[in-house]
N, C-alpha and C positions, 0 to 999 in steps of 0.2 A: 714141377720140372720132369721130366721124362728121359731117363738116361736108357740109354739103346747099345746093346752089345753085338758086336760083329768081331770074327775070328780075323780078319783081314779089312785092311783099311783101303778103299781104291776111290778115285775119283769118282766112279756112276756111282758109289754107296751114299756118299758126303751129298754129291747133288740131289739126287731123288729124297733123300728120306729129311733133306733141309727145306726142300720143294712141299714135301707134305707135312710135314709139324709148324714150320716157323711160316710159308704163302699159306696156305689153302686152313688146316688146324689152329693156327697161331699159339701154339702151344710151344713153351721153354722146351729147348731138349739139348743133350749134350748125348755124344758118340765113344763110345770108348774101346779099347780092347784089350782092355786088364782085367782080367778076369778079378781078380781080388778085389778090384775097385768096386764093380759090378754087383758082385756077390756083398758088399759091405754096405752096398746102396738100401736105403731104407724106404725109399719112396717107392714112385713108380717106374718099372723098368721094364725093357721088353726086350729079349734075345732075336737075333735073324741070324740063322745059320741051317745046317741042316740035321740038328738034333736040338730038344730044349738041355739047357743046362741043370735044371731043375722046377721049380713052380712056379716061375714066372710066365709073364705073358710073351708068346713065342710066335713067330711067323716064319715059316720053314723057307727056303730060299733055292731058287734056281740060281744056274751057274752063268746067269747072263750077264751080271754085276759084278763077276768076277775076269770076267774075260776084256779083251781090249779089242778091236777093229771089228768086222762086221763076218754073222754068221745066217746063217739060212735056217730058222729053226722052224719047227713043224711048231702049228697052231691049232690047240685042237680048245674049242670055248665050248666051256660049260654052265652052267647055273650058282650064284649064291645067294639063296632067297631073291630070286627073279632079276637079279643083277648078274647081268654076263662075265665070266673071269677065265682066266688060261694061265698058264704056267702051275697047272694043280700042283698040290703039295700033298704032305704025308695027314693022317690022321690025328697026330700031334698037335697037328699047327692049329693055332686058336682061328685062322681065317684059313679057308680050304686052298690058297694057289697063293703065289709070292707076289702082293701086293706090291713091292716096290718095284721087283724085274718089268713086271706088266705095265706099270704105268711109267717107269722109265722107256718101254720100248715103244709105248702108245706116242711120248711128249715129246720124244726127240726125232719123231717120224722116223724110226729105226729102219720101216720097210720101204722107204722112199730111197734109202739105199742099196737095195739091192735092184736087180734088172728088171726094167718095165718097159712096157706098152706104154707108148704118151699119144696127144692127141695132135692134129693140125699144128697147134703153136708151141708142141713141145710142151707141154703140162701133164702132171701125174694124173691120172684118171681116178676120181672117184671108185669107181665100179672096182678098181682093184686093191682098194682098201680092205684089210678085217675088218673093220667098223662097219664096210656096207655089206660085203659078203655074210657079214653073223648079223646082221640087223640091228647094231648099235648107234650107228653113226648119228643120230638123234640124241645121242646120251653125253652129257659130260662124263663119262663113266670115272676117268680119274676123282673128280669133285666128288662122286657119289661113293666111290672106293672109301675115298678118305674119309667121309663122312661118317660111313660105318664103322670104321677101324675107332674113330674118334668117340663114339658113342659106346664101344666095347671097353675103350680105355676109361671111359667114366665110369660105366658099370664096374668095372675091377680094380680100380683105385679111386684115392680122393681130390680128384681134377676135375675142371669144369672149362668145356668150351665157350670161347666167347661166341656171344649170340647178336650181339649191337655191332652191324656194321654197314658201313656207306654204298647201297648200290643203286644205280641209275641206268636209263636207257643210254647207251651211248650212239650217234648216226655217221656213220663214214659215209663223204659222197666224193667220190671219184671223179675227176672232172677233167676228162681229155682233152674235152674243149667246151669255154665257157659260152659260147654260142654258137647255135645250130645254121643259121646263115649271116646274121651281121657281122660285120667285120672278116669276112674269111679273105678279101681281096680281089680281084679280076679276075686272076687265072682262075682260081677255086669256084666263084660264082659260075665261071660260063662253063666249067666242068659239072657242076651241078644244075646248071640250067638243061643241058641240051640231055643231061641222063633224064632229067625226069619229063623231058619234052620228049624224047624217044621212046620211054616208058610208058607215055601216056598217065603219069601220076600229076594230073591235070590240079590236083587242089596244092600239092606241095610247091609245084612250080610257083602257082598263083601268091602261096604264103612268103614264097622266097623274095620275088619280085618285090613285094608288100614291105615287107621288114628292110629289104635295101634302097626301097624309097622312102624309108621312115615313116611309113604308112601305117605300121603293124609293129605290135612288141615281139621282139625274137623268141619262140617257143619253148626255150631253154632259161628266159630270162626268170626264173622266178627266186631271185635271190631275196631280196627284200620280201618276199611272204612267207619265208620259210622263217625269218627274221622276227617278224612280226607272231606267227604262231609262236616261237619259243619265250618272247618276250612275256605274251599274253598266257601263257599255260604255266599251272602249278606244278608242273613235273622237274625233277632234277636229270635235265636230258641234258647232254654235252653231246655236242655236234663237231666234228672235224672235215675242212674241206682238203681235199688233196690237188693239187696244180698241177698242170704237165707245162715243165717251160723247158723240153728239149726242141731240137730242132724238126723241121716240116720232114714228113717220111709216110711211107706205104700205109702205117698203121698211125700214125699221129701226126694227121692232117688239119688241123685245128686254128683255129686263131694263133698266130704268132705270139712268141712272148714279150716278142719286141715291142707290141701294141700300147701305146700309153695308156689306151682303155682298157687293156686285161690288166697292166699294171695297177692301175688306181681300182679295179675291181678286187684284187686281191687285198689290197690294204683296206680296202672298206669292209670286206667279209672279216678279215684281222681283227679288227674292232669290236665285233661280235662273238665269234668262233674261234677254234684254235686252227691252225693251218698246218699243211704238210705238202710234202713232196710225191708225186707220182712219177717213177720214175719211167724212161722209155722201154721198151720191151727190149729185152737182151741188152743192156746197158753195159758199156764197160765200166772201169772203175774210172779212167780218165772223163768221162762223159759224164758220169754219176757226180765227180769232183764239178765241172763246170754247172752241171745245173743245182746244185746245193748252192755255188757262188752266188747264181743267178737268184735264188731264191731270199739268202741272206741280203744282196744288195737291195731288193725289192721292199722285203718287210723288217729290216735291222732285225732281224733274229738269227739265230741258228736255226739251221734244217734238221730239227729234234726226230720228228715224225715223217713217215714212207709208207708208201704202198707200191707193188710193183704194177707194171702196166697189164692190165688182161689178166692180172691173177696169177701170172707165169712166177712163178719160186722153184726152182732149180736146186733141192738140198742135196749137199750144203752149201753151195755154190752162191747164192742169192746174196746167204746171209753172211757168209764170210765177207762178200764185199763191203757191207754194211759194217762189220765188226772193223775191219780195217781201216774204215773212213770214221770210227767215231762215233757214228749215228746210234742214239738214243733207244727208241721203239720202232718197231714195223708192225703194220694192223694187214698183213696180206695172207697171212696163216688162216684159210679157209676154201672154197670150193666156189669158184664163179657159178657152176653150174649144177651144184647138189646143195640144199639146205644141209645142216647139220655140223659137229665138231669133230674139224679134220685132224685136231690132235686130241680128242676126246676130252678136253677141259676146256671150262669159259673162264679160267684163273688165268693173269698174265706170268710167263714163265719167261726165264734168261734159255737163249738159245745154249746148247750142249752140243758142241763141235766134236763128232765123233770120230774124225780124223785125227787128233791130237789129244781127244781123251780131257778136254778142258771147259768149263762152262764159262762161257764169254759174256762182255757186260750190255748185251745187246737183248734187250725185253722184247718179246713177241706178245701182241695183245691179239688174239684168236677172236674170230666174229661169227656169230652163229648160222648167221645167211645173207645169204646176196640176194638183192632182190630179182636181179633176172635171175635166178632159179626157180623163182615163183611168180613171176610175171605175167604169163599165162593160162593162169589155174583162174576159175571164179574167186568171187572176193570173199565167199564164203571159206573157201579152200583154201586161200591168201592168210585168212584172219584165225583160221586153225591151228594152221602148221607154226604161225609164228608165234600164237598164244601157247603153242605146246611146248616150242621151246624157249619161249619168256619164262613159263612157269619153272621150269628145273632150277633159271639164273635166280629166280624169284626165292625159290626153296633154299638156295645154296648162298644167298646173300650176294651175288656178286653181279655184274652189271652184263645185262643183255645188248648184245653189240650187232647192230644190220649193218651191212653195205650198201649203199645205191650207186648208180650210176648218173651222172649228171642229167642225161639223154633220159632216163625215166620219168624227168619231171615235163615232159615234152607235152604241152599241149594236145598237140594231135592224136597221141597215141589215145587216148581216154582210160590211162591207168588210174589202181586202185591207189596206189603210191601217198595219193594225198590223203587217202583216207586211212590207210593204215598210220602215219606218220600222226594223224590227228590222232587217232586210238593212244595211240605210245603217251602223246604228249596230254592228254585227259587224264591218264592215271599218275595220281596222285603219290 
């Protein structure tokens, strides 16, 4: 057990110290503000403050975890044995920066509370993040810092880190529409037909007509193929499908959730994989409630797992809505258009609400890469990037999570996605 001394107990300190010691390092720990208890402790101990108390393991503290509210801090990134760090400390600190404050800053998405320029859909741009600006977006930096801290504590004290952890690949499949052409209805078919005709997309037009005449399989209909691939593989790969159950709109114009075939497909997928909800873009709480109810009626399961449409998570509002509705796990933490770790971690973590300074029950599972961000790369480029990000997860013994959109299975796209998935499945 590691005893951690702090001069002042705050919700921020409790949150991040608990996350690092319990969830990442899996070490027993206690936090104390009682100096006499700390001095009397004969086991492993760490003090966190402005100066060491004695000869204990010491980490210098930045003011971030003492404060409440949002401040615009200057971030100066340096190196610690080839790992980027910021919030640099004093020479007496056993690590050269405030590991807890820096981790808190990244994992809470502190910078996304600050004024920012957003894209056309209102999404936070990865190019504005300190991770991309300073070249560490591809690193699960919090996990790597924590791993190094664990090794330093092992060297200093008679403790051992757990090396046996279950890790696997996890495929998340965003499904705005179950079919490209099939079951779209006469209005949508007519719209697609004349759009394809006027733009001379004759191949698409022929496929559209053939699908609707029952002469050809819909390009998105790859569900049983993936089920077969998973069943035949030796990998411990998890798959979660997220289905759209909102009303028809400009952005969500796929097959209606009312269609019996749609509901039967969801039930079929749920026999093999986990299923969750893909919420409509900018959905209000009442709309989320309606979609959750539809999900429960179709699957006879509670709506535990969710993603945001188009990867739009306006922090903290998106997560606050899910907390209010008592949802369990959200998988939206990542960038649609840039590979890497948005919160600088591959570990799941609980959403910390900086407005109310409280840890919430909502678990956030980040993903490392959205296939959309690399689909235009050559196969070798895709393979290299996926392997690079996955190697970090393997080293840390945490799941490698990749998101795909259902349209990327489109046969007409000549995508490399099938080969990338096969490589993941072939790994034992």
